[in-house]
C-alpha positions in Angstrom: -49.8 -17.3 -203.1 -49.0 -14.7 -205.8 -46.5 -15.6 -208.4 -43.6 -13.3 -209.4 -45.2 -12.5 -212.7 -48.1 -10.8 -211.0 -45.8 -8.5 -209.0 -44.8 -6.4 -212.0 -45.6 -2.7 -212.0 -48.9 -2.3 -213.8 -48.8 1.2 -215.3 -50.9 1.4 -218.4 -49.2 3.1 -221.4 -50.8 6.1 -222.9 -50.3 4.9 -226.4 -53.3 4.0 -228.4 -54.8 0.6 -227.5 -54.8 -1.7 -230.5 -58.2 -3.0 -231.7 -59.1 -6.6 -230.9 -61.6 -9.0 -232.2 -62.9 -10.9 -229.2 -65.0 -14.0 -228.8 -66.6 -14.8 -225.4 -67.7 -18.4 -224.8 -71.0 -18.3 -222.9 -73.3 -15.6 -221.5 -74.2 -16.8 -218.0 -73.4 -15.6 -214.5 -69.9 -14.5 -215.5 -70.2 -14.2 -219.2 -72.8 -11.4 -219.1 -70.7 -9.1 -216.9 -67.6 -9.8 -219.0 -69.5 -9.0 -222.2 -71.1 -5.8 -220.9 -67.7 -4.5 -219.7 -65.8 -5.6 -222.8 -68.4 -3.6 -224.9 -67.7 -0.5 -222.7 -63.9 -0.8 -222.6 -63.7 -1.6 -226.3 -64.6 2.0 -227.1 -61.0 2.9 -226.1 -59.8 0.7 -229.0 -61.6 1.8 -232.1 -62.2 -1.0 -234.5 -62.6 -3.6 -231.8 -65.5 -6.1 -232.1 -67.0 -8.3 -229.4 -68.8 -11.5 -230.2 -70.4 -14.2 -228.0 -70.6 -17.9 -228.8 -74.0 -19.5 -227.8 -76.2 -22.3 -228.8 -78.7 -21.5 -231.6 -81.5 -22.2 -229.2 -80.2 -19.6 -226.8 -79.8 -17.0 -229.5 -83.3 -17.4 -230.7 -84.9 -18.1 -227.3 -88.4 -16.7 -226.7 -88.2 -17.2 -222.9 -88.7 -13.7 -221.7 -85.6 -13.5 -219.4 -83.3 -15.0 -221.9 -84.7 -13.0 -224.8 -84.1 -9.8 -222.7 -80.5 -10.8 -222.3 -80.0 -11.4 -226.0 -81.7 -8.1 -226.8 -79.4 -6.3 -224.4 -76.3 -7.9 -226.0 -77.4 -6.9 -229.5 -78.1 -3.4 -228.3 -74.5 -3.3 -227.0 -73.3 -4.1 -230.5 -72.2 -7.7 -229.6 -72.4 -10.2 -232.4 -73.9 -13.6 -232.0 -72.0 -16.8 -233.1 -74.0 -20.0 -233.1 -72.1 -23.2 -232.0 -72.2 -25.9 -229.3 -69.2 -26.3 -227.0 -70.3 -29.8 -226.0 -71.5 -31.3 -229.2 -69.3 -29.6 -231.8 -65.9 -31.2 -232.6 -62.6 -29.6 -231.7 -62.0 -28.9 -235.4 -65.4 -27.2 -235.8 -64.7 -25.0 -232.7 -61.1 -24.3 -233.9 -62.5 -23.0 -237.3 -64.7 -20.6 -235.4 -62.0 -19.5 -232.9 -59.6 -18.8 -235.8 -61.7 -15.8 -236.9 -60.8 -13.9 -233.6 -57.7 -12.4 -231.9 -58.8 -13.3 -228.4 -61.0 -16.1 -227.0 -62.3 -15.9 -223.4 -63.9 -18.9 -221.8 -66.9 -18.0 -219.6 -68.9 -21.2 -220.0 -67.8 -22.7 -216.6 -67.4 -26.4 -216.0 -71.1 -27.2 -216.2 -70.4 -28.9 -219.6 -68.3 -31.5 -217.8 -64.8 -32.4 -216.9 -63.5 -32.8 -220.5 -64.7 -29.5 -221.8 -61.9 -27.3 -220.5 -59.3 -29.4 -222.3 -61.4 -29.6 -225.4 -61.7 -25.8 -225.6 -58.0 -25.3 -224.9 -57.1 -27.7 -227.6 -59.5 -26.0 -230.1 -57.9 -22.6 -229.2 -54.4 -23.8 -229.8 -55.4 -25.6 -233.0 -57.1 -22.4 -234.2 -53.9 -20.3 -233.9 -55.8 -17.6 -232.0 -53.4 -15.0 -230.6 -54.5 -15.1 -227.0 -56.7 -17.4 -224.9 -58.3 -16.9 -221.5 -59.3 -20.3 -220.3 -62.2 -20.8 -217.8 -60.0 -20.7 -214.7 -61.9 -17.9 -212.9 -61.5 -19.3 -209.4 -58.7 -20.7 -207.2 -55.0 -21.2 -207.7 -55.0 -24.7 -209.0 -51.2 -25.1 -208.9 -51.0 -24.0 -205.3 -53.6 -26.6 -204.5 -51.8 -29.3 -206.5 -53.0 -32.6 -208.0 -55.0 -35.1 -206.1 -57.1 -32.6 -204.1 -60.5 -33.5 -202.8 -62.0 -31.7 -205.8 -61.0 -33.9 -208.7 -62.2 -31.4 -211.3 -59.2 -29.3 -210.4 -56.8 -31.8 -212.0 -58.5 -31.2 -215.3 -57.7 -27.5 -214.9 -54.1 -28.3 -214.2 -54.0 -30.4 -217.4 -55.1 -27.3 -219.3 -52.4 -25.2 -217.7 -49.7 -27.7 -218.7 -51.0 -27.8 -222.3 -50.9 -24.0 -222.5 -47.4 -23.7 -221.0 -46.0 -26.4 -223.3 -46.5 -24.2 -226.4 -45.5 -20.7 -227.5 -47.8 -19.8 -230.4 -50.9 -18.8 -228.5 -50.5 -16.4 -225.6 -52.6 -17.3 -222.5 -53.8 -15.4 -219.5 -55.4 -17.0 -216.4 -57.5 -14.8 -214.1 -57.6 -16.1 -210.5 -60.6 -14.7 -208.6 -61.2 -16.9 -205.6 -64.8 -17.9 -204.8 -67.7 -15.9 -206.2 -68.8 -13.8 -203.2 -72.4 -14.9 -203.3 -71.4 -18.6 -203.0 -70.1 -18.0 -199.5 -73.6 -17.2 -198.4 -75.5 -19.8 -200.4 -77.6 -22.3 -198.4 -76.2 -25.2 -200.4 -72.6 -24.4 -199.3 -73.8 -24.5 -195.6 -71.0 -22.3 -194.3 -73.5 -19.7 -193.4 -76.6 -21.2 -191.7 -79.1 -18.4 -191.4 -81.8 -20.6 -189.8 -79.5 -21.3 -186.8 -77.4 -18.1 -186.9 -74.2 -20.1 -187.3 -71.1 -19.9 -189.3 -69.5 -23.3 -190.0 -65.9 -22.3 -190.5 -64.0 -24.5 -193.0 -60.8 -25.8 -191.4 -60.6 -23.1 -188.7 -61.9 -19.7 -187.9 -58.6 -18.3 -189.1 -58.6 -20.0 -192.5 -58.8 -17.4 -195.3 -60.7 -17.3 -198.5 -60.7 -14.8 -201.4 -64.1 -13.6 -202.6 -64.9 -11.6 -205.8 -68.3 -10.9 -207.4 -69.0 -11.8 -211.0 -69.8 -8.1 -211.7 -66.4 -7.1 -210.5 -64.7 -9.9 -212.4 -66.4 -8.6 -215.5 -65.1 -5.1 -214.9 -61.6 -6.3 -214.2 -61.4 -8.9 -217.0 -62.3 -6.2 -219.5 -59.5 -4.0 -218.1 -57.0 -6.9 -218.3 -58.0 -7.8 -221.9 -57.3 -4.3 -223.1 -54.4 -3.5 -220.7 -51.2 -2.1 -222.0 -48.5 -3.4 -221.7 -50.3 -6.5 -222.7 -50.7 -9.4 -220.3 -49.4 -12.6 -221.8 -48.5 -16.1 -220.5 -49.2 -15.2 -216.9 -51.7 -15.5 -214.0 -53.4 -12.3 -212.9 -54.9 -12.3 -209.4 -58.1 -10.4 -208.3 -59.7 -10.0 -204.9 -62.9 -8.2 -203.9 -62.0 -9.2 -200.4 -59.9 -11.8 -198.6 -61.4 -12.7 -195.2 -61.2 -15.4 -192.6 -64.3 -17.4 -191.6 -64.2 -15.7 -188.2 -64.4 -12.4 -190.0 -67.4 -13.6 -192.0 -69.2 -14.2 -188.7 -68.2 -10.7 -187.5 -69.5 -9.2 -190.8 -72.9 -11.0 -190.4 -73.2 -9.8 -186.8 -72.6 -6.2 -187.9 -74.9 -6.4 -190.9 -77.8 -8.3 -189.3 -77.4 -6.9 -185.8 -77.6 -10.3 -184.0 -75.1 -12.8 -182.7 -73.8 -15.7 -184.8 -72.4 -18.9 -183.3 -69.0 -20.0 -184.6 -68.6 -23.7 -185.4 -65.5 -25.3 -186.9 -65.7 -28.1 -189.5 -62.1 -29.4 -189.3 -60.3 -30.9 -192.4 -60.5 -34.4 -191.0 -64.2 -34.0 -190.4 -64.8 -32.7 -193.9 -62.7 -35.4 -195.5 -64.6 -38.0 -193.6 -67.9 -36.5 -194.7 -66.6 -36.6 -198.3 -65.5 -40.3 -197.9 -69.2 -41.1 -197.0 -70.4 -39.4 -200.2 -67.5 -39.2 -202.6 -69.4 -37.8 -205.6 -70.9 -34.9 -203.7 -69.5 -31.7 -205.4 -70.2 -29.3 -202.6 -68.5 -31.6 -200.1 -65.4 -31.7 -202.4 -65.3 -27.9 -202.5 -65.7 -27.6 -198.7 -62.8 -30.0 -198.1 -60.5 -28.0 -200.6 -61.4 -24.6 -199.0 -60.9 -26.0 -195.5 -57.3 -26.9 -196.4 -56.6 -23.3 -197.1 -54.1 -23.7 -199.9 -54.5 -21.7 -203.1 -57.9 -20.4 -202.1 -56.8 -17.0 -200.7 -54.2 -14.3 -201.4 -53.6 -10.8 -200.1 -55.8 -8.2 -201.7 -52.9 -5.7 -201.7 -51.0 -7.6 -204.4 -53.9 -8.0 -206.8 -54.5 -6.3 -210.2 -57.5 -4.3 -208.9 -55.6 -3.1 -205.8 -52.5 -2.0 -207.9 -54.7 -0.2 -210.4 -56.9 1.4 -207.6 -60.0 -0.1 -209.1 -62.7 -0.4 -206.4 -64.1 -4.0 -205.8 -67.0 -5.1 -203.6 -66.0 -6.3 -200.1 -67.8 -9.1 -198.4 -69.4 -6.6 -196.0 -70.6 -4.4 -198.9 -72.1 -7.4 -200.6 -73.8 -8.5 -197.4 -75.2 -5.0 -196.8 -76.8 -5.1 -200.2 -78.0 -8.7 -200.4 -78.7 -10.1 -197.0 -79.6 -7.2 -194.7 -82.9 -7.9 -193.0 -82.6 -11.7 -193.7 
C-alpha cells in the first residue's frame, strides 16, 4: 500500500540542484548500479562528490573481476573510503559518516541482523544531513512485526529509530523483490526443469519486481530530486504481477506451456515450521501472505516521472529466452 506521502506531485524544480557529498556503503549487486548512476546524475549539481565505503582488502583486491570494478569506480571519479561495517565501532563509523551530507546503505543484510541498526545509529550519531537505510525491498510496516521473516523486525526497529528523531532526514526506497530473484532456482517459484510455476499463496497473489540497474537509476534521481525528499518512503516498481501472470510471461517468452501449482500459506508455514532457520522458506511464506510485497506501478516515483523501468517480460526476454 502506498502512503499518503508518496502521492505528492513530483515535479522537479528548474532551480539549480545544490551540490552534495555522498557516501555509498558497499559496491555489490545494488551498490554498483547506485554508484554508476550517482556519478552520472551528480554532473547536474556541480561540486558534488561521490564516495564509496569498502573494506581495505576490497579496495586493493587483485582478483580480476573485483579489480575491474574498482578501476571502473575510480574512472568515474568515485573516491574510496576504507572501513569495515561489521568490525568497526559505531563511533568509528560515525566519524566517517560525519564528513558527508548524505549516506546511502547498499551493503544489504549479509552482515547480519544487527548491522542495519548499527549503521542507523552511526548515521544519527554522525549528524549526517540525510540517511538512506538499506531498506530496498518490501514495505515492512505493511507486513508488520512477527512475520515469518524475522529479519524484517530489525528493519522496523530502524524505522522507529529514524522516526523518533528530527535532526537527520531519512528516505526509504521500497522496491519490492529484485526481478532476477523471482526466476532463481533457489527460490523455487519457477521450476524450469518441470516447466512449473509454484505460486506463493495463490495464482492471484501479486508481487512487485524491480531490477538493481533500475533501482540504481531511480535512486540517483531521488537523491538529487528537487523538491528534496525527506522523512518519507518512496515506492518504485519495474513491474507488479501476479504469479499467474508470471506463468503467462514464461509461456510467451519460452514458447511452451507451464503448469501452475499453488503453494498455499498454510503449506508454506508448515514447511517453515519443519525448517525454521531456512531463509528462503521464510521469504516464501512472507510473499505468499501478499501484504506489503506489492503496490500498483501507477503510483510509483518512476511512473509519475515517466522513467522507463524493466518489466518482468522484458527481463525474461533478455535473460531466460531459450532456457
